[in-house]
C-alpha positions in Angstrom: 0.0 0.1 0.0 1.1 3.5 -0.8 -0.3 6.4 1.0 0.1 10.1 0.6 -1.7 13.2 2.0 -4.5 12.9 -0.5 -4.0 9.8 -2.7 -3.7 5.9 -1.6 -3.0 3.1 -3.7 -4.1 -0.1 -2.3 -5.1 -3.7 -3.1 -8.8 -4.1 -4.3 -11.1 -5.9 -1.9 -14.7 -7.3 -2.1 -15.9 -3.8 -0.6 -14.7 -2.4 -3.8 -16.8 -4.5 -6.1 -19.9 -2.1 -6.6 -17.9 1.1 -7.3 -15.4 -0.8 -9.4 -18.4 -2.3 -11.4 -19.8 1.2 -11.7 -16.6 2.7 -13.1 -16.4 -0.1 -15.5 -20.0 0.5 -16.6 -19.2 4.2 -17.5 -19.6 4.6 -21.2 -16.1 5.9 -21.8 -14.8 2.7 -20.2 -17.3 0.3 -21.5 -16.6 1.4 -25.1 -13.1 0.0 -24.7 -13.6 -2.9 -22.3 -17.3 -4.0 -23.0 -20.0 -4.5 -20.3 -18.8 -5.2 -16.8 -19.2 -8.8 -15.4 -21.8 -9.2 -12.7 -20.8 -8.4 -9.1 -20.5 -12.0 -8.2 -18.0 -12.6 -11.0 -15.9 -9.7 -10.1 -16.0 -10.7 -6.3 -15.0 -14.3 -7.2 -11.9 -13.0 -9.3 -10.8 -10.7 -6.5 -11.0 -13.7 -3.9 -9.4 -16.2 -6.3 -6.2 -17.9 -5.8 -4.3 -15.6 -8.2 -1.0 -14.2 -7.2 -1.8 -11.0 -9.1 -3.0 -8.0 -7.3 -5.5 -5.5 -8.7 -4.7 -2.1 -7.3 -7.1 0.7 -6.8 -6.6 4.5 -6.4 -8.3 6.4 -3.8 -8.4 10.3 -3.9 -9.5 11.9 -0.7 -10.9 8.5 0.5 -13.0 7.8 -2.7 -12.2 5.1 -5.4 -11.4 6.7 -8.6 -12.2 5.0 -12.1 
């Protein structure tokens, strides 16, 4: 985790599924990546056995797309 006065970069967790899906559903994102997966599919990927870590960026405590 990296933390600054206004910005935090941290691993994505299951509490981030809804805001992450909302960001992925935004027109400017979906145009390139397609419609986002269902919340359960996203949560399953986040809690899987993969060694990969999906980082998220928070600005002033809010997840950013």
